[in-house]
PDB file with one MODEL, atoms N, CA, C and O in Angstrom:
MODEL        1
ATOM      1  N   MET A   1       0.706  -1.091   0.007  1.00  0.00           N
ATOM      2  CA  MET A   1       0.022  -0.024   0.012  1.00  0.00           C
ATOM      3  C   MET A   1       0.977   1.290  -0.266  1.00  0.00           C
ATOM      4  O   MET A   1       2.134   1.253   0.153  1.00  0.00           O
ATOM      5  N   PRO A   2       0.588   2.232  -0.837  1.00  0.00           N
ATOM      6  CA  PRO A   2       1.487   3.192  -0.715  1.00  0.00           C
ATOM      7  C   PRO A   2       1.345   4.281   0.440  1.00  0.00           C
ATOM      8  O   PRO A   2       0.230   4.614   0.840  1.00  0.00           O
ATOM      9  N   THR A   3       2.512   4.822   0.956  1.00  0.00           N
ATOM     10  CA  THR A   3       2.755   5.480   2.015  1.00  0.00           C
ATOM     11  C   THR A   3       1.598   6.521   2.183  1.00  0.00           C
ATOM     12  O   THR A   3       0.980   6.528   3.247  1.00  0.00           O
ATOM     13  N   ASP A   4       1.301   7.327   1.270  1.00  0.00           N
ATOM     14  CA  ASP A   4       0.245   8.506   1.463  1.00  0.00           C
ATOM     15  C   ASP A   4      -1.217   7.788   1.715  1.00  0.00           C
ATOM     16  O   ASP A   4      -2.031   8.259   2.509  1.00  0.00           O
ATOM     17  N   THR A   5      -1.409   6.828   1.096  1.00  0.00           N
ATOM     18  CA  THR A   5      -2.634   5.659   1.396  1.00  0.00           C
ATOM     19  C   THR A   5      -2.899   5.570   2.781  1.00  0.00           C
ATOM     20  O   THR A   5      -3.820   6.085   3.415  1.00  0.00           O
ATOM     21  N   LEU A   6      -1.773   4.693   3.254  1.00  0.00           N
ATOM     22  CA  LEU A   6      -1.832   4.182   4.410  1.00  0.00           C
ATOM     23  C   LEU A   6      -1.535   5.212   5.718  1.00  0.00           C
ATOM     24  O   LEU A   6      -1.572   4.838   6.890  1.00  0.00           O
ATOM     25  N   LEU A   7      -1.264   6.445   5.318  1.00  0.00           N
ATOM     26  CA  LEU A   7      -1.334   7.855   6.257  1.00  0.00           C
ATOM     27  C   LEU A   7      -2.601   7.966   6.317  1.00  0.00           C
ATOM     28  O   LEU A   7      -3.177   7.785   7.390  1.00  0.00           O
ATOM     29  N   PHE A   8      -3.273   8.283   5.186  1.00  0.00           N
ATOM     30  CA  PHE A   8      -4.942   8.629   5.185  1.00  0.00           C
ATOM     31  C   PHE A   8      -5.614   7.913   5.827  1.00  0.00           C
ATOM     32  O   PHE A   8      -6.438   8.424   6.586  1.00  0.00           O
ATOM     33  N   HIS A   9      -5.498   6.541   5.744  1.00  0.00           N
ATOM     34  CA  HIS A   9      -6.442   5.581   6.703  1.00  0.00           C
ATOM     35  C   HIS A   9      -5.915   5.641   8.226  1.00  0.00           C
ATOM     36  O   HIS A   9      -6.788   5.556   9.090  1.00  0.00           O
ATOM     37  N   LEU A  10      -4.817   5.753   8.567  1.00  0.00           N
ATOM     38  CA  LEU A  10      -4.427   5.984   9.660  1.00  0.00           C
ATOM     39  C   LEU A  10      -5.020   7.077  10.540  1.00  0.00           C
ATOM     40  O   LEU A  10      -5.387   6.941  11.707  1.00  0.00           O
ATOM     41  N   THR A  11      -5.058   8.229   9.767  1.00  0.00           N
ATOM     42  CA  THR A  11      -5.743   9.602  10.110  1.00  0.00           C
ATOM     43  C   THR A  11      -6.935   9.392  10.181  1.00  0.00           C
ATOM     44  O   THR A  11      -7.532   9.944  11.106  1.00  0.00           O
ATOM     45  N   ARG A  12      -7.684   8.543   9.256  1.00  0.00           N
ATOM     46  CA  ARG A  12      -9.145   8.604   9.263  1.00  0.00           C
ATOM     47  C   ARG A  12      -9.517   7.642  10.738  1.00  0.00           C
ATOM     48  O   ARG A  12     -10.241   8.093  11.625  1.00  0.00           O
ATOM     49  N   MET A  13      -9.008   6.538  10.785  1.00  0.00           N
ATOM     50  CA  MET A  13      -9.181   5.850  11.793  1.00  0.00           C
ATOM     51  C   MET A  13      -8.991   6.608  13.038  1.00  0.00           C
ATOM     52  O   MET A  13      -9.771   6.316  13.944  1.00  0.00           O
ATOM     53  N   THR A  14      -8.028   7.616  13.296  1.00  0.00           N
ATOM     54  CA  THR A  14      -8.072   8.390  14.514  1.00  0.00           C
ATOM     55  C   THR A  14      -9.124   9.357  14.656  1.00  0.00           C
ATOM     56  O   THR A  14      -9.677   9.697  15.702  1.00  0.00           O
ATOM     57  N   HIS A  15      -9.358   9.797  13.391  1.00  0.00           N
ATOM     58  CA  HIS A  15     -10.885  10.724  13.598  1.00  0.00           C
ATOM     59  C   HIS A  15     -11.818   9.884  13.865  1.00  0.00           C
ATOM     60  O   HIS A  15     -12.658  10.414  14.592  1.00  0.00           O
ATOM     61  N   MET A  16     -12.119   8.539  13.547  1.00  0.00           N
ATOM     62  CA  MET A  16     -13.388   7.728  13.934  1.00  0.00           C
ATOM     63  C   MET A  16     -13.378   7.818  15.411  1.00  0.00           C
ATOM     64  O   MET A  16     -14.313   8.323  16.033  1.00  0.00           O
ATOM     65  N   GLY A  17     -12.308   7.324  15.980  1.00  0.00           N
ATOM     66  CA  GLY A  17     -12.255   7.165  17.338  1.00  0.00           C
ATOM     67  C   GLY A  17     -12.201   8.296  18.199  1.00  0.00           C
ATOM     68  O   GLY A  17     -12.626   8.234  19.352  1.00  0.00           O
ATOM     69  N   ALA A  18     -11.657   9.421  17.665  1.00  0.00           N
ATOM     70  CA  ALA A  18     -11.364  10.315  18.890  1.00  0.00           C
ATOM     71  C   ALA A  18     -12.085  11.892  18.679  1.00  0.00           C
ATOM     72  O   ALA A  18     -12.184  12.770  19.536  1.00  0.00           O
ATOM     73  N   SER A  19     -12.614  11.936  17.040  1.00  0.00           N
ATOM     74  CA  SER A  19     -13.470  12.942  16.823  1.00  0.00           C
ATOM     75  C   SER A  19     -14.509  12.898  16.407  1.00  0.00           C
ATOM     76  O   SER A  19     -15.189  13.900  16.628  1.00  0.00           O
ATOM     77  N   CYS A  20     -15.144  11.799  15.640  1.00  0.00           N
ATOM     78  CA  CYS A  20     -16.128  11.817  14.980  1.00  0.00           C
ATOM     79  C   CYS A  20     -17.309  12.078  16.035  1.00  0.00           C
ATOM     80  O   CYS A  20     -17.242  11.665  17.193  1.00  0.00           O
ATOM     81  N   VAL A  21     -18.405  12.808  15.522  1.00  0.00           N
ATOM     82  CA  VAL A  21     -19.554  13.175  16.369  1.00  0.00           C
ATOM     83  C   VAL A  21     -20.942  12.431  15.413  1.00  0.00           C
ATOM     84  O   VAL A  21     -22.093  12.393  15.848  1.00  0.00           O
ATOM     85  N   GLY A  22     -20.578  11.961  14.257  1.00  0.00           N
ATOM     86  CA  GLY A  22     -21.717  11.308  13.609  1.00  0.00           C
ATOM     87  C   GLY A  22     -22.368  12.123  12.786  1.00  0.00           C
ATOM     88  O   GLY A  22     -23.466  11.730  12.393  1.00  0.00           O
ATOM     89  N   CYS A  23     -21.829  13.547  12.283  1.00  0.00           N
ATOM     90  CA  CYS A  23     -22.412  14.529  11.532  1.00  0.00           C
ATOM     91  C   CYS A  23     -22.967  14.012  10.102  1.00  0.00           C
ATOM     92  O   CYS A  23     -23.872  14.599   9.510  1.00  0.00           O
ATOM     93  N   GLY A  24     -22.362  12.916   9.640  1.00  0.00           N
ATOM     94  CA  GLY A  24     -22.644  12.498   8.258  1.00  0.00           C
ATOM     95  C   GLY A  24     -22.054  13.401   7.213  1.00  0.00           C
ATOM     96  O   GLY A  24     -22.513  13.252   6.080  1.00  0.00           O
ATOM     97  N   ALA A  25     -21.135  14.299   7.381  1.00  0.00           N
ATOM     98  CA  ALA A  25     -20.470  14.980   6.190  1.00  0.00           C
ATOM     99  C   ALA A  25     -19.722  14.167   5.357  1.00  0.00           C
ATOM    100  O   ALA A  25     -19.617  14.458   4.165  1.00  0.00           O
ATOM    101  N   CYS A  26     -19.173  13.159   5.836  1.00  0.00           N
ATOM    102  CA  CYS A  26     -18.181  12.266   5.081  1.00  0.00           C
ATOM    103  C   CYS A  26     -19.091  11.586   4.288  1.00  0.00           C
ATOM    104  O   CYS A  26     -18.609  11.281   3.197  1.00  0.00           O
ATOM    105  N   GLU A  27     -20.310  11.222   4.467  1.00  0.00           N
ATOM    106  CA  GLU A  27     -21.202  10.390   3.693  1.00  0.00           C
ATOM    107  C   GLU A  27     -21.978  11.244   2.465  1.00  0.00           C
ATOM    108  O   GLU A  27     -22.351  10.690   1.431  1.00  0.00           O
ATOM    109  N   GLU A  28     -22.133  12.450   2.695  1.00  0.00           N
ATOM    110  CA  GLU A  28     -22.288  13.453   1.929  1.00  0.00           C
ATOM    111  C   GLU A  28     -21.479  13.522   0.791  1.00  0.00           C
ATOM    112  O   GLU A  28     -21.769  13.354  -0.393  1.00  0.00           O
ATOM    113  N   ALA A  29     -20.440  13.788   1.323  1.00  0.00           N
ATOM    114  CA  ALA A  29     -19.227  14.076   0.335  1.00  0.00           C
ATOM    115  C   ALA A  29     -18.969  12.962  -0.637  1.00  0.00           C
ATOM    116  O   ALA A  29     -18.651  13.232  -1.795  1.00  0.00           O
ATOM    117  N   CYS A  30     -19.083  11.798  -0.248  1.00  0.00           N
ATOM    118  CA  CYS A  30     -18.603  10.555  -0.984  1.00  0.00           C
ATOM    119  C   CYS A  30     -19.082  10.491  -2.217  1.00  0.00           C
ATOM    120  O   CYS A  30     -20.303  10.357  -2.305  1.00  0.00           O
ATOM    121  N   PRO A  31     -18.478  10.547  -3.171  1.00  0.00           N
ATOM    122  CA  PRO A  31     -18.971  10.609  -4.890  1.00  0.00           C
ATOM    123  C   PRO A  31     -19.415   9.205  -4.974  1.00  0.00           C
ATOM    124  O   PRO A  31     -20.155   8.966  -5.929  1.00  0.00           O
ATOM    125  N   ASN A  32     -19.058   7.969  -3.987  1.00  0.00           N
ATOM    126  CA  ASN A  32     -19.737   6.826  -4.580  1.00  0.00           C
ATOM    127  C   ASN A  32     -20.855   6.045  -3.858  1.00  0.00           C
ATOM    128  O   ASN A  32     -21.214   4.877  -4.007  1.00  0.00           O
ATOM    129  N   ASP A  33     -21.329   7.064  -2.994  1.00  0.00           N
ATOM    130  CA  ASP A  33     -22.488   6.921  -2.149  1.00  0.00           C
ATOM    131  C   ASP A  33     -22.439   5.623  -1.268  1.00  0.00           C
ATOM    132  O   ASP A  33     -23.385   4.851  -1.108  1.00  0.00           O
ATOM    133  N   ILE A  34     -21.263   5.514  -0.757  1.00  0.00           N
ATOM    134  CA  ILE A  34     -20.951   4.454   0.357  1.00  0.00           C
ATOM    135  C   ILE A  34     -21.265   4.937   1.419  1.00  0.00           C
ATOM    136  O   ILE A  34     -21.071   6.105   1.754  1.00  0.00           O
ATOM    137  N   PRO A  35     -21.995   3.731   2.321  1.00  0.00           N
ATOM    138  CA  PRO A  35     -22.603   4.457   3.685  1.00  0.00           C
ATOM    139  C   PRO A  35     -21.609   4.560   4.491  1.00  0.00           C
ATOM    140  O   PRO A  35     -21.481   3.608   5.261  1.00  0.00           O
ATOM    141  N   LEU A  36     -20.672   5.605   4.598  1.00  0.00           N
ATOM    142  CA  LEU A  36     -19.437   5.847   5.426  1.00  0.00           C
ATOM    143  C   LEU A  36     -19.762   6.138   6.855  1.00  0.00           C
ATOM    144  O   LEU A  36     -18.913   6.048   7.742  1.00  0.00           O
ATOM    145  N   LEU A  37     -21.136   6.525   7.089  1.00  0.00           N
ATOM    146  CA  LEU A  37     -21.596   6.991   8.470  1.00  0.00           C
ATOM    147  C   LEU A  37     -21.541   5.650   9.229  1.00  0.00           C
ATOM    148  O   LEU A  37     -20.875   5.533  10.257  1.00  0.00           O
ATOM    149  N   LYS A  38     -22.218   4.699   8.726  1.00  0.00           N
ATOM    150  CA  LYS A  38     -22.574   3.520   9.397  1.00  0.00           C
ATOM    151  C   LYS A  38     -21.028   2.585   9.482  1.00  0.00           C
ATOM    152  O   LYS A  38     -20.808   1.885  10.470  1.00  0.00           O
ATOM    153  N   ILE A  39     -20.367   2.647   8.724  1.00  0.00           N
ATOM    154  CA  ILE A  39     -18.851   1.922   8.767  1.00  0.00           C
ATOM    155  C   ILE A  39     -18.305   2.604   9.682  1.00  0.00           C
ATOM    156  O   ILE A  39     -17.957   1.885  10.619  1.00  0.00           O
ATOM    157  N   PHE A  40     -17.981   4.136   9.881  1.00  0.00           N
ATOM    158  CA  PHE A  40     -17.342   4.842  10.640  1.00  0.00           C
ATOM    159  C   PHE A  40     -17.965   4.781  12.070  1.00  0.00           C
ATOM    160  O   PHE A  40     -17.196   5.056  12.991  1.00  0.00           O
ATOM    161  N   GLN A  41     -19.004   4.521  12.322  1.00  0.00           N
ATOM    162  CA  GLN A  41     -19.787   4.274  13.435  1.00  0.00           C
ATOM    163  C   GLN A  41     -19.542   2.976  13.995  1.00  0.00           C
ATOM    164  O   GLN A  41     -19.399   2.949  15.217  1.00  0.00           O
ATOM    165  N   LEU A  42     -19.463   1.892  13.362  1.00  0.00           N
ATOM    166  CA  LEU A  42     -19.054   0.645  13.734  1.00  0.00           C
ATOM    167  C   LEU A  42     -17.507   0.664  14.519  1.00  0.00           C
ATOM    168  O   LEU A  42     -17.303   0.368  15.697  1.00  0.00           O
ATOM    169  N   ILE A  43     -16.714   1.006  13.725  1.00  0.00           N
ATOM    170  CA  ILE A  43     -15.335   1.248  13.799  1.00  0.00           C
ATOM    171  C   ILE A  43     -15.070   2.187  15.339  1.00  0.00           C
ATOM    172  O   ILE A  43     -14.432   1.986  16.372  1.00  0.00           O
ATOM    173  N   GLY A  44     -15.883   3.203  14.847  1.00  0.00           N
ATOM    174  CA  GLY A  44     -15.675   4.379  16.161  1.00  0.00           C
ATOM    175  C   GLY A  44     -16.035   3.884  17.332  1.00  0.00           C
ATOM    176  O   GLY A  44     -15.337   4.035  18.335  1.00  0.00           O
ATOM    177  N   ASN A  45     -17.273   3.179  17.330  1.00  0.00           N
ATOM    178  CA  ASN A  45     -17.807   2.823  18.841  1.00  0.00           C
ATOM    179  C   ASN A  45     -16.995   1.670  19.433  1.00  0.00           C
ATOM    180  O   ASN A  45     -17.114   1.448  20.638  1.00  0.00           O
ATOM    181  N   ASP A  46     -16.067   0.813  18.585  1.00  0.00           N
ATOM    182  CA  ASP A  46     -15.395  -0.257  19.344  1.00  0.00           C
ATOM    183  C   ASP A  46     -14.150   0.496  19.798  1.00  0.00           C
ATOM    184  O   ASP A  46     -13.716   0.039  20.856  1.00  0.00           O
ATOM    185  N   VAL A  47     -13.553   1.364  19.380  1.00  0.00           N
ATOM    186  CA  VAL A  47     -12.484   2.210  19.889  1.00  0.00           C
ATOM    187  C   VAL A  47     -12.824   3.117  21.029  1.00  0.00           C
ATOM    188  O   VAL A  47     -12.038   3.374  21.941  1.00  0.00           O
ATOM    189  N   GLN A  48     -14.031   3.586  20.928  1.00  0.00           N
ATOM    190  CA  GLN A  48     -14.668   4.423  21.961  1.00  0.00           C
ATOM    191  C   GLN A  48     -14.750   3.479  23.213  1.00  0.00           C
ATOM    192  O   GLN A  48     -14.284   3.810  24.303  1.00  0.00           O
ATOM    193  N   LYS A  49     -15.220   2.574  23.037  1.00  0.00           N
ATOM    194  CA  LYS A  49     -15.609   1.560  23.825  1.00  0.00           C
ATOM    195  C   LYS A  49     -14.170   1.294  24.812  1.00  0.00           C
ATOM    196  O   LYS A  49     -14.022   1.288  26.034  1.00  0.00           O
ATOM    197  N   LEU A  50     -13.333   1.110  23.816  1.00  0.00           N
ATOM    198  CA  LEU A  50     -11.821   0.273  24.485  1.00  0.00           C
ATOM    199  C   LEU A  50     -11.300   1.499  25.009  1.00  0.00           C
ATOM    200  O   LEU A  50     -10.478   1.174  25.866  1.00  0.00           O
ATOM    201  N   PHE A  51     -11.371   2.839  24.918  1.00  0.00           N
ATOM    202  CA  PHE A  51     -10.828   3.921  25.486  1.00  0.00           C
ATOM    203  C   PHE A  51     -11.786   4.720  26.569  1.00  0.00           C
ATOM    204  O   PHE A  51     -11.505   5.790  27.110  1.00  0.00           O
ATOM    205  N   ASP A  52     -12.903   3.993  26.740  1.00  0.00           N
ATOM    206  CA  ASP A  52     -13.913   4.623  27.612  1.00  0.00           C
ATOM    207  C   ASP A  52     -14.010   6.246  27.204  1.00  0.00           C
ATOM    208  O   ASP A  52     -13.786   7.151  28.009  1.00  0.00           O
ATOM    209  N   TYR A  53     -14.334   6.415  25.996  1.00  0.00           N
ATOM    210  CA  TYR A  53     -14.424   7.903  25.421  1.00  0.00           C
ATOM    211  C   TYR A  53     -15.370   7.949  24.258  1.00  0.00           C
ATOM    212  O   TYR A  53     -15.593   7.111  23.385  1.00  0.00           O
ATOM    213  N   THR A  54     -15.938   9.308  24.498  1.00  0.00           N
ATOM    214  CA  THR A  54     -17.223   9.808  23.620  1.00  0.00           C
ATOM    215  C   THR A  54     -16.966  11.252  23.049  1.00  0.00           C
ATOM    216  O   THR A  54     -17.047  12.346  23.607  1.00  0.00           O
ATOM    217  N   PRO A  55     -16.632  10.909  21.768  1.00  0.00           N
ATOM    218  CA  PRO A  55     -16.216  12.414  21.402  1.00  0.00           C
ATOM    219  C   PRO A  55     -17.278  13.596  21.413  1.00  0.00           C
ATOM    220  O   PRO A  55     -18.453  13.531  21.052  1.00  0.00           O
ATOM    221  N   GLY A  56     -16.573  14.714  21.924  1.00  0.00           N
ATOM    222  CA  GLY A  56     -17.902  15.896  21.876  1.00  0.00           C
ATOM    223  C   GLY A  56     -18.357  15.844  23.394  1.00  0.00           C
ATOM    224  O   GLY A  56     -19.121  16.738  23.758  1.00  0.00           O
ATOM    225  N   ARG A  57     -18.026  15.038  24.169  1.00  0.00           N
ATOM    226  CA  ARG A  57     -18.732  14.841  25.721  1.00  0.00           C
ATOM    227  C   ARG A  57     -18.144  15.851  26.541  1.00  0.00           C
ATOM    228  O   ARG A  57     -18.870  16.219  27.464  1.00  0.00           O
ATOM    229  N   SER A  58     -16.840  16.490  26.440  1.00  0.00           N
ATOM    230  CA  SER A  58     -16.317  16.925  27.291  1.00  0.00           C
ATOM    231  C   SER A  58     -14.816  17.585  26.907  1.00  0.00           C
ATOM    232  O   SER A  58     -13.879  16.833  26.635  1.00  0.00           O
ATOM    233  N   LEU A  59     -14.656  19.079  26.908  1.00  0.00           N
ATOM    234  CA  LEU A  59     -13.300  19.465  26.343  1.00  0.00           C
ATOM    235  C   LEU A  59     -12.465  19.112  27.528  1.00  0.00           C
ATOM    236  O   LEU A  59     -11.244  19.123  27.374  1.00  0.00           O
ATOM    237  N   GLU A  60     -12.997  18.782  28.759  1.00  0.00           N
ATOM    238  CA  GLU A  60     -11.857  18.463  29.741  1.00  0.00           C
ATOM    239  C   GLU A  60     -11.336  16.881  29.443  1.00  0.00           C
ATOM    240  O   GLU A  60     -10.321  16.542  30.050  1.00  0.00           O
ATOM    241  N   ASP A  61     -11.895  16.010  28.651  1.00  0.00           N
ATOM    242  CA  ASP A  61     -11.432  14.685  28.588  1.00  0.00           C
ATOM    243  C   ASP A  61     -10.208  14.832  27.513  1.00  0.00           C
ATOM    244  O   ASP A  61     -10.169  15.668  26.610  1.00  0.00           O
ATOM    245  N   ASP A  62      -9.204  13.831  27.803  1.00  0.00           N
ATOM    246  CA  ASP A  62      -7.725  13.684  27.041  1.00  0.00           C
ATOM    247  C   ASP A  62      -8.440  13.127  25.838  1.00  0.00           C
ATOM    248  O   ASP A  62      -9.573  12.665  25.971  1.00  0.00           O
ATOM    249  N   LEU A  63      -7.876  13.149  24.752  1.00  0.00           N
ATOM    250  CA  LEU A  63      -8.098  12.314  23.427  1.00  0.00           C
ATOM    251  C   LEU A  63      -7.368  11.152  23.730  1.00  0.00           C
ATOM    252  O   LEU A  63      -6.344  11.237  24.408  1.00  0.00           O
ATOM    253  N   PRO A  64      -7.821   9.967  23.259  1.00  0.00           N
ATOM    254  CA  PRO A  64      -7.216   8.742  23.492  1.00  0.00           C
ATOM    255  C   PRO A  64      -5.618   8.745  22.643  1.00  0.00           C
ATOM    256  O   PRO A  64      -4.623   8.251  23.173  1.00  0.00           O
ATOM    257  N   PRO A  65      -5.598   9.260  21.532  1.00  0.00           N
ATOM    258  CA  PRO A  65      -4.373   9.053  20.925  1.00  0.00           C
ATOM    259  C   PRO A  65      -3.153  10.333  21.778  1.00  0.00           C
ATOM    260  O   PRO A  65      -1.951  10.380  21.518  1.00  0.00           O
ATOM    261  N   THR A  66      -3.677  10.998  22.512  1.00  0.00           N
ATOM    262  CA  THR A  66      -2.701  12.235  23.303  1.00  0.00           C
ATOM    263  C   THR A  66      -2.559  11.670  24.568  1.00  0.00           C
ATOM    264  O   THR A  66      -1.585  12.019  25.235  1.00  0.00           O
ATOM    265  N   ALA A  67      -3.491  10.715  25.108  1.00  0.00           N
ATOM    266  CA  ALA A  67      -2.968  10.058  26.642  1.00  0.00           C
ATOM    267  C   ALA A  67      -2.437   8.675  26.680  1.00  0.00           C
ATOM    268  O   ALA A  67      -3.068   7.793  26.097  1.00  0.00           O
ATOM    269  N   PHE A  68      -1.522   8.444  27.205  1.00  0.00           N
ATOM    270  CA  PHE A  68      -0.894   7.369  27.689  1.00  0.00           C
ATOM    271  C   PHE A  68      -1.148   7.064  29.119  1.00  0.00           C
ATOM    272  O   PHE A  68      -0.997   7.841  30.061  1.00  0.00           O
ATOM    273  N   ARG A  69      -1.640   5.563  29.170  1.00  0.00           N
ATOM    274  CA  ARG A  69      -1.809   5.293  30.478  1.00  0.00           C
ATOM    275  C   ARG A  69      -0.985   3.942  30.763  1.00  0.00           C
ATOM    276  O   ARG A  69      -1.374   2.889  30.259  1.00  0.00           O
ATOM    277  N   GLU A  70      -0.172   3.975  31.344  1.00  0.00           N
ATOM    278  CA  GLU A  70       0.299   2.486  31.233  1.00  0.00           C
ATOM    279  C   GLU A  70      -0.364   1.187  31.588  1.00  0.00           C
ATOM    280  O   GLU A  70       0.011   0.139  31.062  1.00  0.00           O
ATOM    281  N   ASP A  71      -1.154   1.217  32.299  1.00  0.00           N
ATOM    282  CA  ASP A  71      -2.274   0.105  32.911  1.00  0.00           C
ATOM    283  C   ASP A  71      -3.252  -0.129  31.699  1.00  0.00           C
ATOM    284  O   ASP A  71      -4.009  -1.098  31.771  1.00  0.00           O
ATOM    285  N   GLU A  72      -3.293   0.718  30.550  1.00  0.00           N
ATOM    286  CA  GLU A  72      -4.288   0.254  29.793  1.00  0.00           C
ATOM    287  C   GLU A  72      -4.149  -0.838  28.679  1.00  0.00           C
ATOM    288  O   GLU A  72      -3.036  -0.874  28.154  1.00  0.00           O
ATOM    289  N   LEU A  73      -4.933  -1.595  28.294  1.00  0.00           N
ATOM    290  CA  LEU A  73      -4.557  -2.498  27.135  1.00  0.00           C
ATOM    291  C   LEU A  73      -3.814  -3.702  27.806  1.00  0.00           C
ATOM    292  O   LEU A  73      -3.101  -4.370  27.058  1.00  0.00           O
ATOM    293  N   GLN A  74      -3.878  -3.993  28.879  1.00  0.00           N
ATOM    294  CA  GLN A  74      -3.160  -5.053  29.638  1.00  0.00           C
ATOM    295  C   GLN A  74      -3.434  -6.364  29.284  1.00  0.00           C
ATOM    296  O   GLN A  74      -2.654  -7.290  29.505  1.00  0.00           O
ATOM    297  N   TRP A  75      -4.569  -6.487  28.714  1.00  0.00           N
ATOM    298  CA  TRP A  75      -5.379  -7.466  28.374  1.00  0.00           C
ATOM    299  C   TRP A  75      -4.867  -8.441  27.210  1.00  0.00           C
ATOM    300  O   TRP A  75      -5.024  -9.657  27.102  1.00  0.00           O
ATOM    301  N   ILE A  76      -4.147  -7.451  26.294  1.00  0.00           N
ATOM    302  CA  ILE A  76      -3.633  -7.535  24.695  1.00  0.00           C
ATOM    303  C   ILE A  76      -2.758  -8.745  25.152  1.00  0.00           C
ATOM    304  O   ILE A  76      -2.030  -8.727  26.144  1.00  0.00           O
ATOM    305  N   GLY A  77      -2.951  -9.977  24.159  1.00  0.00           N
ATOM    306  CA  GLY A  77      -1.856 -10.879  24.238  1.00  0.00           C
ATOM    307  C   GLY A  77      -2.036 -12.064  25.334  1.00  0.00           C
ATOM    308  O   GLY A  77      -1.274 -13.029  25.361  1.00  0.00           O
ATOM    309  N   GLU A  78      -3.137 -11.894  26.250  1.00  0.00           N
ATOM    310  CA  GLU A  78      -3.472 -12.859  27.270  1.00  0.00           C
ATOM    311  C   GLU A  78      -4.519 -14.023  26.826  1.00  0.00           C
ATOM    312  O   GLU A  78      -4.697 -15.008  27.542  1.00  0.00           O
ATOM    313  N   LYS A  79      -5.168 -13.845  25.646  1.00  0.00           N
ATOM    314  CA  LYS A  79      -6.052 -15.146  25.113  1.00  0.00           C
ATOM    315  C   LYS A  79      -5.331 -16.061  24.315  1.00  0.00           C
ATOM    316  O   LYS A  79      -5.890 -17.062  23.866  1.00  0.00           O
TER     317      LYS A  79
ENDMDL
END
C-alpha cells in the first residue's frame, strides 16, 4: 500500500475514534454513495468503548491518541 494511502487510513481511523460525532458530512461528500457513517460508527464505537471515550462529551477529556496510560490494554496477548 502506498505510504500516502496508509497515512490517510491511519488518520481516518484516528478521526473515527477520537473526533467523529456522527454528523454525516463524510457520507454526503462521498462521490460513490458509500454508507460511510454506518461504517465509521461501527469502528468508532469499538475504539470509543476500548478507551471509554465519547467524542464531544467534554472538553476536559484527554483525546485517546494523546493520553498514555501504562495500565491500559493490559489484556492484549492474554488470550
